[in-house]
C-alpha positions in Angstrom: 85.5 -133.7 -36.2 84.2 -135.9 -38.9 80.7 -134.4 -38.4 82.0 -130.8 -38.7 83.6 -131.9 -42.0 80.5 -133.5 -43.3 82.1 -136.9 -43.1 85.3 -135.9 -44.9 88.8 -136.4 -43.6 91.3 -133.7 -42.6 93.5 -132.8 -45.4 97.1 -134.1 -45.3 98.2 -130.5 -45.9 96.4 -129.2 -42.7 98.4 -128.0 -39.8 97.0 -129.7 -36.9 98.1 -128.3 -33.5 97.6 -129.5 -29.9 96.3 -126.4 -28.3 94.6 -123.0 -28.4 97.9 -121.3 -27.8 99.6 -123.3 -30.6 96.7 -122.5 -32.9 96.7 -118.8 -32.1 100.5 -118.7 -32.8 100.2 -120.6 -36.1 97.4 -118.3 -37.4 99.1 -115.1 -36.3 102.1 -116.0 -38.3 100.3 -116.8 -41.5 98.0 -114.3 -43.1 96.3 -116.9 -45.2 95.5 -119.1 -42.2 92.2 -120.0 -40.6 91.9 -121.7 -37.2 89.6 -122.3 -34.3 90.4 -121.0 -30.9 88.4 -120.3 -27.7 87.0 -116.8 -27.4 89.5 -116.0 -24.7 92.4 -116.3 -27.2 91.0 -113.7 -29.7 92.9 -110.5 -29.3 94.8 -108.1 -31.7 97.0 -110.9 -33.0 94.1 -112.9 -34.4 90.6 -111.9 -35.3 87.3 -113.8 -35.1 85.1 -114.0 -38.2 81.5 -113.1 -38.4 79.3 -116.0 -39.3 75.9 -115.7 -41.0 76.1 -112.0 -40.3 76.6 -112.4 -36.7 79.6 -110.7 -34.9 81.7 -113.0 -32.6 81.0 -111.2 -29.3 80.5 -112.6 -25.8 77.0 -111.3 -25.9 76.1 -113.1 -29.1 77.9 -116.3 -27.9 75.8 -116.2 -24.6 72.6 -115.5 -26.3 73.3 -118.3 -28.9 73.2 -116.1 -31.9 76.9 -116.8 -32.8 76.7 -120.3 -34.3 80.2 -121.7 -33.2 80.5 -121.9 -29.4 81.6 -124.4 -26.9 81.6 -124.7 -23.1 84.8 -125.0 -20.9 84.7 -127.4 -18.0 86.6 -128.0 -14.8 87.4 -131.6 -14.2 89.0 -133.3 -11.2 90.2 -136.7 -10.6 87.7 -137.9 -8.0 86.0 -135.6 -5.5 87.5 -132.1 -5.4 89.5 -131.1 -2.4 87.9 -128.4 0.0 90.4 -125.9 -1.5 89.3 -126.8 -5.2 85.7 -126.5 -4.2 86.3 -123.1 -2.6 88.0 -122.0 -5.9 84.9 -123.2 -7.9 82.6 -121.2 -5.5 84.8 -118.1 -6.0 84.5 -118.3 -9.7 80.8 -118.1 -9.3 80.9 -114.9 -7.4 80.8 -111.5 -9.1 84.5 -110.8 -8.3 85.3 -114.3 -9.9 83.1 -113.4 -12.9 85.0 -110.1 -13.4 88.2 -111.9 -13.5 86.9 -114.5 -16.1 85.6 -111.6 -18.2 88.9 -109.6 -18.0 90.6 -112.8 -19.3 88.3 -112.8 -22.3 86.0 -115.7 -21.3 82.3 -115.9 -20.4 81.6 -116.5 -16.7 79.3 -119.3 -15.4 75.7 -118.1 -16.0 76.7 -116.1 -19.1 77.0 -112.6 -17.8 
């Protein structure tokens, strides 16, 4: 966070929230609010801003044109079970990718 703020601290007046859902709720209730959420949380309740003239689309995020993106990761405690491993493989299929897109996220491999 310090790097993003150029070494400055977060203002004591800032509303720091613990999750994407909490940030979306806070921003949607305050017309003057600005927050940061994952692309899957952007909908009619909150809008994403264009940065440096680049629209915040999935395509621009995948291609690296939109300057603020982050990856999402699946983590397990130890080796994943066979069921979890199957789930991971399913998400890499076209059917899994469609579900990920429908939820507003970018599938593995980008498209």
